C-alpha positions as CSV (number, residue, x, y, z in Angstrom):
1,M,60.8,-72.1,29.0
2,P,62.0,-75.6,28.4
3,L,64.9,-76.8,30.5
4,P,68.0,-78.5,28.9
5,E,66.4,-82.0,28.8
6,W,69.6,-83.5,27.3
7,L,71.4,-83.0,30.7
8,S,69.3,-85.8,32.2
9,D,70.2,-88.2,29.3
10,F,73.9,-87.2,29.3
11,R,76.4,-90.0,29.8
12,Q,79.8,-89.6,31.3
13,E,81.6,-91.3,28.4
14,W,80.3,-88.6,26.0
15,A,82.3,-85.9,27.7
16,R,85.6,-86.5,26.0
17,P,84.3,-86.9,22.4
18,D,82.0,-83.9,22.9
19,I,84.9,-81.7,24.0
20,I,87.1,-82.8,21.1
21,A,84.2,-82.2,18.7
22,G,83.4,-78.8,20.1
23,L,87.0,-77.6,19.8
24,T,87.3,-79.0,16.2
25,V,84.1,-77.2,15.3
26,A,85.4,-74.0,16.8
27,A,88.4,-74.2,14.6
28,V,86.1,-74.3,11.6
29,V,83.3,-72.1,12.8
30,I,85.2,-69.1,14.2
31,P,87.1,-68.3,11.0
32,K,84.0,-68.8,8.9
33,A,81.9,-66.6,11.2
34,L,84.5,-63.8,10.8
35,A,84.2,-64.2,7.0
36,Y,80.4,-64.3,7.1
37,A,80.4,-61.1,9.0
38,T,82.3,-59.4,6.2
39,I,79.7,-60.8,3.7
40,A,77.0,-59.0,5.8
41,G,79.0,-55.8,5.7
42,L,79.6,-55.9,9.4
43,P,82.8,-55.7,11.5
44,V,84.5,-59.0,11.8
45,Q,84.1,-59.2,15.6
46,V,80.3,-59.6,15.0
47,G,81.2,-63.1,13.7
48,L,82.8,-63.9,17.0
49,Y,79.8,-62.7,18.9
50,T,77.5,-64.8,16.6
51,A,79.6,-67.9,17.3
52,F,79.3,-67.2,21.1
53,T,75.8,-66.2,22.2
54,P,73.5,-68.0,19.7
55,M,75.6,-71.1,19.9
56,L,75.4,-71.1,23.7
57,I,71.6,-70.5,23.9
58,Y,70.8,-73.2,21.3
59,A,73.0,-75.7,23.0
60,L,70.9,-75.3,26.1
61,L,67.5,-75.3,24.5
62,G,67.7,-77.0,21.1
63,T,66.4,-80.5,20.4
64,S,69.2,-81.6,18.0
65,R,72.2,-83.2,19.7
66,V,74.7,-82.1,17.0
67,L,73.3,-79.0,15.4
68,S,75.8,-76.2,15.3
69,V,74.2,-72.7,15.3
70,S,76.0,-69.5,14.4
71,T,75.4,-68.1,11.0
72,T,75.5,-69.3,7.3
73,T,76.4,-67.9,3.9
74,T,72.8,-67.7,3.0
75,I,71.8,-65.7,6.2
76,A,74.8,-63.5,5.8
77,I,74.0,-62.4,2.3
78,L,70.4,-61.8,3.3
79,V,71.5,-59.7,6.2
80,A,73.7,-57.6,3.9
81,A,70.7,-57.0,1.6
82,A,68.5,-56.0,4.6
83,L,71.0,-53.6,6.1
84,D,71.9,-52.0,2.7
85,G,70.2,-48.6,2.7
86,V,69.2,-48.7,6.3
87,A,72.6,-48.0,7.8
88,S,75.8,-46.7,6.3
89,A,78.9,-48.9,6.2
90,N,80.9,-45.9,7.3
91,D,78.9,-45.5,10.5
92,T,79.8,-48.5,12.6
93,A,77.7,-47.6,15.6
94,N,74.6,-47.2,13.4
95,L,75.3,-50.4,11.5
96,L,75.6,-52.4,14.7
97,T,72.3,-51.0,15.9
98,A,70.7,-51.9,12.7
99,S,72.1,-55.4,12.9
100,A,70.9,-55.8,16.5
101,T,67.4,-54.6,15.5
102,L,67.3,-57.0,12.6
103,T,68.5,-60.0,14.7
104,C,66.0,-59.0,17.4
105,L,63.2,-59.0,14.9
106,V,64.2,-62.4,13.5
107,G,64.2,-63.8,17.0
108,G,60.9,-62.3,17.8
109,I,59.3,-63.6,14.6
110,L,60.6,-67.2,15.3
111,I,59.2,-67.1,18.8
112,V,55.8,-65.8,17.6
113,A,55.9,-68.6,14.9
114,R,56.4,-71.1,17.8
115,L,53.5,-69.7,19.7
116,L,51.3,-70.1,16.6
117,R,52.8,-73.6,16.0
118,L,54.0,-72.8,12.5
119,G,56.8,-75.4,12.4
120,F,55.2,-76.9,9.3
121,V,56.1,-73.7,7.3
122,A,59.6,-75.2,6.9
123,N,58.1,-77.5,4.3
124,F,56.8,-74.6,2.1
125,I,59.9,-74.4,0.0
126,S,60.4,-77.5,-2.1
127,E,63.7,-79.1,-2.5
128,P,64.3,-78.2,-6.1
129,V,63.5,-74.6,-5.4
130,L,65.8,-74.6,-2.4
131,V,68.6,-76.1,-4.6
132,G,68.1,-73.2,-7.1
133,F,67.9,-70.6,-4.4
134,K,71.1,-71.7,-2.7
135,A,72.9,-71.9,-6.0
136,G,71.9,-68.3,-6.8
137,I,73.1,-67.3,-3.3
138,G,76.4,-69.0,-4.0
139,I,76.9,-67.2,-7.3
140,V,76.0,-63.8,-5.8
141,I,78.5,-64.3,-2.9
142,V,81.3,-65.4,-5.1
143,V,80.8,-62.3,-7.3
144,D,80.6,-60.1,-4.2
145,Q,83.9,-61.5,-2.8
146,V,86.0,-61.5,-6.0
147,P,86.9,-57.7,-5.7
148,K,88.5,-58.5,-2.3
149,L,90.7,-61.1,-4.0
150,L,91.7,-58.6,-6.6
151,G,92.2,-55.7,-4.2
152,I,89.9,-53.4,-6.2
153,H,87.1,-51.2,-5.1
154,F,84.0,-49.9,-6.8
155,H,80.4,-48.9,-5.9
156,K,78.3,-52.1,-5.7
157,G,75.2,-52.4,-7.8
158,S,73.2,-55.0,-9.6
159,F,74.7,-58.4,-10.4
160,F,75.6,-57.6,-13.9
161,H,76.9,-54.1,-12.9
162,N,79.2,-55.8,-10.5
163,L,80.4,-58.3,-13.1
164,F,81.2,-55.4,-15.5
165,A,82.9,-53.4,-12.8
166,I,85.1,-56.4,-11.9
167,A,86.1,-56.9,-15.6
168,Q,87.0,-53.2,-15.8
169,G,89.0,-53.3,-12.5
170,I,91.2,-56.2,-13.4
171,P,94.0,-54.0,-14.9
172,Q,94.1,-52.1,-11.5
173,A,94.3,-55.3,-9.4
174,S,96.8,-55.6,-6.6
175,W,98.9,-58.5,-7.7
176,A,100.2,-59.1,-4.1
177,T,96.5,-59.4,-3.0
178,V,95.8,-61.7,-5.9
179,A,98.7,-63.9,-4.9
180,V,97.6,-64.1,-1.3
181,G,94.0,-65.0,-2.4
182,A,95.2,-67.6,-4.8
183,V,97.5,-69.3,-2.2
184,M,94.7,-69.3,0.3
185,I,92.2,-70.8,-2.1
186,G,94.7,-73.4,-3.2
187,L,95.5,-74.3,0.5
188,L,91.8,-74.6,1.4
189,V,90.9,-76.7,-1.6
190,A,93.9,-79.0,-1.1
191,M,93.1,-79.5,2.5
192,E,89.5,-80.2,1.8
193,R,90.5,-83.0,-0.6
194,L,93.6,-84.4,1.0
195,L,93.0,-83.8,4.7
196,P,89.2,-83.5,5.1
197,R,89.3,-83.8,8.9
198,A,91.8,-80.9,9.3
199,P,90.4,-77.5,10.4
200,A,91.2,-75.9,7.0
201,P,89.7,-72.4,7.7
202,L,91.7,-72.1,10.9
203,I,94.9,-73.1,9.1
204,A,94.2,-70.7,6.3
205,V,93.6,-67.8,8.8
206,A,96.7,-68.7,10.7
207,A,98.8,-68.8,7.5
208,G,97.4,-65.4,6.4
209,I,98.2,-63.8,9.8
210,A,101.7,-65.4,9.7
211,G,102.3,-64.0,6.2
212,V,101.4,-60.5,7.3
213,S,103.6,-60.7,10.4
214,L,106.6,-62.4,8.8
215,F,106.7,-60.8,5.3
216,G,105.1,-57.4,5.9
217,L,102.5,-58.0,3.3
218,S,100.7,-54.7,4.3
219,A,103.6,-52.8,2.7
220,Y,102.8,-54.5,-0.7
221,G,99.2,-53.2,-0.6
222,V,97.6,-56.3,1.0
223,A,94.6,-55.0,3.0
224,T,94.1,-56.4,6.5
225,V,91.0,-56.7,8.7
226,G,92.3,-53.9,11.1
227,H,91.5,-53.3,14.7
228,V,89.3,-55.9,16.4
229,P,88.2,-55.0,19.9
230,T,89.2,-57.3,22.7
231,G,86.8,-58.3,25.4
232,L,83.1,-59.1,25.8
233,P,80.6,-57.5,23.4
234,A,78.9,-54.3,24.6
235,L,75.2,-54.3,25.2
236,T,73.4,-53.3,22.0
237,L,69.8,-52.1,22.0
238,P,67.5,-52.4,19.0
239,D,66.1,-49.2,17.5
240,L,62.3,-49.0,17.3
241,Q,62.3,-46.7,14.3
242,M,64.5,-49.1,12.3
243,M,62.1,-52.0,13.1
244,M,59.5,-50.5,10.7
245,A,62.0,-50.7,7.8
246,L,63.5,-54.0,8.7
247,W,60.6,-56.2,9.6
248,P,59.8,-57.3,6.0
249,P,63.4,-58.7,5.3
250,A,63.4,-60.1,8.9
251,L,60.5,-62.3,7.8
252,G,62.5,-63.8,5.0
253,I,65.6,-64.2,7.1
254,A,63.6,-65.9,9.9
255,L,62.1,-68.3,7.3
256,M,65.5,-69.1,5.9
257,S,67.1,-69.5,9.3
258,F,64.5,-72.0,10.4
259,T,64.5,-73.8,7.1
260,E,68.3,-74.3,7.2
261,T,68.2,-75.2,10.9
262,I,65.6,-77.9,10.6
263,A,67.1,-79.3,7.4
264,A,70.6,-79.6,9.0
265,G,69.2,-81.0,12.2
266,R,67.3,-83.7,10.4
267,A,70.1,-84.5,8.0
268,F,72.6,-85.4,10.7
269,A,70.3,-87.1,13.2
270,E,71.4,-90.7,13.6
271,S,69.5,-93.7,14.7
272,G,68.7,-93.3,18.4
273,D,69.0,-89.5,18.4
274,P,65.9,-87.5,19.2
275,V,64.2,-86.2,16.0
276,P,64.4,-82.4,15.9
277,Q,61.0,-81.0,16.8
278,P,60.0,-78.1,14.5
279,N,58.1,-76.0,17.0
280,R,60.8,-76.5,19.7
281,E,63.4,-75.6,17.1
282,L,61.5,-72.4,16.4
283,L,61.7,-71.4,20.1
284,A,65.4,-72.4,20.5
285,T,66.5,-70.5,17.4
286,G,64.2,-67.6,18.2
287,L,65.7,-67.2,21.7
288,A,69.2,-67.7,20.3
289,N,68.7,-64.8,17.9
290,L,66.9,-62.7,20.5
291,G,69.7,-63.2,23.1
292,G,72.4,-62.7,20.4
293,A,70.8,-59.4,19.3
294,F,71.6,-57.7,22.7
295,L,75.2,-59.0,22.6
296,G,76.2,-57.8,19.1
297,A,75.4,-61.0,17.2
298,M,74.0,-61.0,13.7
299,A,71.1,-63.2,12.6
300,A,71.8,-66.9,13.2
301,G,70.7,-70.4,12.3
302,G,71.9,-73.9,12.0
303,G,74.7,-74.5,9.4
304,T,75.0,-77.7,7.4
305,T,78.8,-77.6,7.0
306,Q,79.6,-77.0,10.7
307,T,77.0,-79.5,11.8
308,A,78.6,-82.1,9.5
309,V,82.0,-81.3,11.1
310,N,80.5,-81.7,14.5
311,R,79.0,-85.1,13.7
312,R,82.2,-86.3,12.0
313,S,84.3,-85.2,15.0
314,G,82.3,-87.5,17.3
315,A,79.8,-85.2,19.0
316,R,77.3,-87.0,21.2
317,S,75.3,-84.2,22.8
318,Q,74.8,-80.5,23.0
319,L,77.9,-80.2,25.2
320,S,79.9,-79.9,22.0
321,G,78.0,-76.7,21.2
322,L,78.8,-75.3,24.6
323,V,82.5,-76.1,24.1
324,T,82.4,-74.3,20.7
325,S,80.7,-71.3,22.4
326,I,83.4,-71.1,25.1
327,A,86.1,-71.3,22.5
328,A,84.6,-68.3,20.8
329,L,84.5,-66.5,24.1
330,G,88.2,-67.3,24.6
331,T,89.0,-65.9,21.2
332,M,87.2,-62.7,22.0
333,L,89.2,-62.3,25.2
334,V,92.6,-63.3,24.1
335,L,93.1,-63.6,20.3
336,A,91.3,-60.6,18.9
337,P,94.5,-58.6,18.3
338,L,95.8,-61.4,16.1
339,I,92.6,-61.4,14.0
340,G,93.2,-57.8,13.1
341,L,96.3,-58.9,11.2
342,M,94.4,-61.2,8.9
343,P,94.4,-60.3,5.2
344,E,90.9,-59.5,3.8
345,A,91.9,-61.7,0.8
346,T,92.1,-64.6,3.3
347,L,88.6,-64.1,4.5
348,A,87.4,-63.7,0.9
349,A,89.1,-67.0,0.0
350,V,87.3,-68.8,2.9
351,V,84.0,-67.3,1.9
352,I,84.4,-68.3,-1.8
353,V,85.6,-71.8,-1.1
354,Y,82.7,-72.6,1.2
355,S,80.1,-70.7,-0.8
356,V,80.9,-72.5,-4.1
357,G,79.6,-75.6,-2.3
358,L,76.1,-74.0,-2.5
359,I,76.3,-74.5,-6.2
360,Q,75.6,-78.1,-6.9
361,P,75.4,-78.9,-10.7
362,A,75.0,-82.6,-9.8
363,E,71.7,-81.8,-8.0
364,F,70.4,-79.9,-11.0
365,R,71.3,-82.8,-13.2
366,E,69.6,-85.2,-10.8
367,I,66.4,-83.1,-10.8
368,L,66.4,-82.8,-14.6
369,K,66.9,-86.6,-14.8
370,I,63.9,-87.2,-12.7
371,R,61.5,-84.4,-13.6
372,R,62.0,-81.6,-16.1
373,T,59.3,-79.4,-14.6
374,E,61.0,-79.2,-11.2
375,F,64.3,-78.5,-12.9
376,I,62.7,-75.4,-14.4
377,W,61.5,-74.4,-11.0
378,A,65.1,-74.7,-9.7
379,L,66.4,-72.5,-12.5
380,V,63.6,-69.9,-11.9
381,A,64.7,-69.7,-8.2
382,L,68.4,-69.3,-9.2
383,V,67.7,-66.6,-11.7
384,G,65.3,-64.8,-9.3
385,V,68.1,-64.5,-6.7
386,V,70.7,-63.4,-9.2
387,L,68.5,-60.9,-11.1
388,V,66.1,-59.4,-8.5
389,G,68.2,-59.8,-5.3
390,T,68.5,-62.2,-2.4
391,L,65.7,-61.0,-0.3
392,Q,63.3,-60.8,-3.2
393,G,64.7,-64.2,-4.2
394,I,63.2,-65.7,-1.1
395,V,59.8,-64.4,-2.2
396,V,60.5,-65.8,-5.7
397,A,61.4,-69.1,-4.2
398,I,58.2,-69.3,-2.1
399,I,56.0,-68.2,-5.0
400,V,57.6,-70.7,-7.3
401,S,57.1,-73.5,-4.7
402,L,53.4,-72.5,-4.1
403,V,52.7,-72.2,-7.9
404,A,54.3,-75.6,-8.3
405,L,52.1,-77.0,-5.6
406,A,49.0,-75.3,-7.1
407,H,49.9,-76.7,-10.5
408,Q,50.3,-80.2,-9.1
409,V,47.0,-80.2,-7.3
410,S,45.1,-78.5,-10.1
411,D,46.2,-81.1,-12.7
412,P,46.0,-84.5,-11.2
413,P,46.5,-87.6,-13.3
414,V,43.7,-89.7,-14.8
415,H,44.8,-93.2,-15.7
416,V,43.1,-95.6,-18.1
417,L,43.4,-99.1,-16.5
418,G,44.1,-102.5,-17.8
419,R,44.3,-105.8,-15.9
420,K,47.5,-107.8,-15.7
421,P,46.8,-111.2,-17.4
422,G,46.1,-113.9,-14.9
423,T,45.8,-111.6,-11.9
424,N,43.5,-109.2,-10.2
425,V,46.0,-106.4,-10.5
426,F,44.7,-103.3,-12.4
427,R,47.3,-100.8,-13.5
428,P,47.6,-97.8,-15.9
429,Q,47.9,-98.8,-19.5
430,S,51.3,-98.2,-21.1
431,N,53.5,-99.3,-23.9
432,E,55.5,-101.5,-21.5
433,H,52.4,-103.7,-20.9
434,P,50.7,-104.1,-24.2
435,G,49.1,-107.4,-23.2
436,D,47.1,-106.0,-20.3
437,E,43.4,-107.0,-20.5
438,T,40.7,-104.6,-21.4
439,F,37.0,-105.3,-21.7
440,P,35.0,-104.0,-24.7
441,G,32.2,-101.6,-23.6
442,M,33.9,-101.0,-20.2
443,L,36.2,-98.0,-19.6
444,M,38.2,-98.2,-16.4
445,L,39.6,-94.9,-15.1
446,R,41.6,-94.0,-12.0
447,P,41.9,-90.4,-11.0
448,E,44.4,-89.7,-8.1
449,G,44.7,-87.1,-5.3
450,R,42.2,-84.8,-3.8
451,I,39.4,-83.8,-6.1
452,F,38.0,-80.3,-5.3
453,F,36.8,-77.1,-6.9
454,A,40.2,-76.2,-8.3
455,N,40.8,-79.4,-10.3
456,A,37.4,-81.0,-10.8
457,Q,36.8,-79.2,-14.1
458,R,40.3,-80.2,-15.3
459,I,39.6,-83.9,-14.5
460,G,36.4,-83.7,-16.4
461,Q,38.3,-82.2,-19.4
462,K,40.6,-85.2,-19.3
463,I,37.8,-87.8,-19.0
464,R,35.5,-86.5,-21.7
465,P,37.8,-87.3,-24.7
466,L,38.6,-90.8,-23.2
467,I,34.8,-91.5,-23.1
468,A,34.3,-90.1,-26.6
469,A,37.2,-92.3,-28.0
470,A,36.1,-95.6,-26.2
471,K,32.3,-95.2,-26.6
472,P,31.7,-97.4,-23.5
473,K,28.6,-98.7,-22.0
474,V,30.1,-98.5,-18.5
475,V,32.6,-96.0,-17.1
476,A,34.1,-97.5,-13.9
477,L,35.8,-94.8,-11.8
478,D,38.3,-96.3,-9.4
479,L,38.5,-93.8,-6.5
480,A,40.9,-95.8,-4.3
481,G,43.5,-93.1,-4.8
482,V,41.1,-90.2,-4.0
483,F,41.3,-89.3,-0.3
484,D,38.9,-86.4,-0.4
485,F,36.0,-85.4,-2.6
486,E,34.9,-81.7,-2.1
487,Y,31.3,-80.6,-2.4
488,T,31.8,-78.7,-5.7
489,A,33.5,-81.7,-7.3
490,L,30.7,-84.0,-6.1
491,K,28.1,-81.8,-7.6
492,M,30.0,-81.7,-10.9
493,L,30.2,-85.6,-10.8
494,T,26.5,-85.8,-10.1
495,E,25.7,-83.6,-13.2
496,A,28.1,-85.5,-15.4
497,E,26.6,-88.8,-14.3
498,K,23.1,-87.6,-15.2
499,K,24.2,-86.3,-18.6
500,L,26.1,-89.4,-19.5
501,R,23.2,-91.6,-18.5
502,E,20.4,-89.6,-20.1
503,E,22.0,-88.3,-23.2
504,E,24.6,-90.9,-24.1
505,G,23.4,-94.0,-22.5
506,V,26.6,-94.5,-20.5
507,T,26.4,-95.9,-17.0
508,V,28.8,-94.6,-14.3
509,W,30.1,-97.0,-11.6
510,L,32.2,-96.0,-8.5
511,V,34.9,-98.4,-7.3
512,G,37.1,-98.6,-4.3
513,V,35.6,-95.5,-2.6
514,N,37.3,-94.9,0.8
515,P,35.0,-94.6,3.9
516,G,35.1,-90.8,4.2
517,V,34.2,-90.2,0.5
518,L,31.6,-93.0,0.6
519,A,29.8,-91.5,3.5
520,M,29.7,-88.1,1.6
521,V,28.4,-89.8,-1.6
522,R,25.7,-91.6,0.3
523,R,24.5,-88.3,1.9
524,A,24.2,-86.7,-1.5
525,P,21.7,-87.3,-4.3
526,L,24.3,-89.2,-6.2
527,G,24.3,-92.0,-3.6
528,E,20.6,-92.5,-4.1
529,T,21.0,-92.5,-7.9
530,L,23.8,-95.1,-7.9
531,G,22.5,-97.3,-5.1
532,R,24.4,-100.4,-4.0
533,D,24.3,-101.9,-7.5
534,R,26.7,-99.3,-9.0
535,M,29.3,-99.0,-6.2
536,F,31.9,-101.7,-5.8
537,F,34.5,-102.6,-3.2
538,N,37.2,-103.2,-5.9
539,M,37.7,-103.2,-9.7
540,D,37.8,-107.0,-9.8
541,L,34.2,-107.2,-8.5
542,A,33.1,-104.5,-11.0
543,V,34.6,-106.4,-13.9
544,A,32.9,-109.6,-12.8
545,K,29.6,-107.8,-12.6
546,Y,30.1,-106.3,-16.0
547,Q,31.1,-109.6,-17.6
548,A,28.1,-111.4,-16.0
549,S,25.7,-108.7,-17.3
550,E,27.2,-109.0,-20.8
551,A,26.9,-112.8,-20.8
552,G,23.4,-112.6,-19.5
553,G,22.5,-109.9,-22.1
């Protein structure tokens, strides 16, 4: 069990900015945590519990100085999908038990991942796929919250079923509820743009509560949150039978929790801050979830928005997280009755405004600008979340990332080289450099990446037509960009060299072979066949040897 190492590095002058940052973050996190609890289909007080216990544990054990840990829109929607069908929304006790069981599983999975040193798994979802996944989550959340803004009710189903039900329900909308929601969205958007440092969610929540108290909005059909229990959360024990049903979604939630946590921690680490350690973060977030499970919290992870607020507010250490946690505790003990007066439309407005931020068209455009293939991967992840569901969307996102990785390694580039005039620089031929030198009878090729059983045949398929078109005497393979050469690939190269030499009269030279690959080649029959005369330190030496042999011939 690691001790809070940051305490030994703490400086007295950090106390004041940390306290201010912690209170500022609390003003943002607590209202959002209440809203995220409603996304998950849980009572709003669960949001308070999540802003208390996980925040406290991570502040003591985490490696990021400014990371703020409670819950996020992504985790909330995944929790909703996991609990759907396991527990009824009408049975609060059973629902809280299911949530505790799920959170306990998430914490346990993260701790086991730490013991197995699986911190590298955070890199398994590529950035374009994550962009698409989050955009899909944002769309799903917005559609899920629109009925609360309209004051309509219907049985939830698939994405398109919900869209159709919303369209059908518009004539029955509560216009008082619509007005409250519109005012809240306008207030939040205006403050985000005009007063970005102000605690916009807190102000919106306070305005909603004031509206209910002063104008009696409940009499006009505006639904409120209702009773919120005051005091500390009761001890909640996981259910062993539920674990069997909940462990598969818990895997996905644990992955997403860790991915968001490490991404947010890295994004806001400044020069001089300790870099978040993936395996320590697994342990810290695992214990935060495990401890939170027994005190009524839902699954938790680091949030980008609240971490950004923490950093902008001047946080210097994990003390700011402790202050935020204490503020959540004070809210539970003192302000819970006021929270019960909050309009549901206010919570929906908070959720929608901050979930829309998950949808970033500019990021899609940037991906498309750079690489069309990865833009398609992002779209596949988005469509996967919208059409097949959020939990299945994680699987889609991971599969797309792995397929993308497999595609990249199975189809490495093979460049035909030319020499920049007047230099010893060899570069891929292109229309931008039509004057690069080539040498009649010599074909210079440069494959890149790891060459192994999955891509060796594909590389051969790329090289054969190049040889057929050039009809060279010598094929010089520049292997400087090849960091590994697997046995199957080496055997295929040996057979290809023999066939070219005996059947077509083409000699194969190897150039720029790194020490590891060179040692492997020398141990193989190919090394004896090539000898020292057909292996060169660089392409410049190979060209000089070829020109000398041609001049001598």
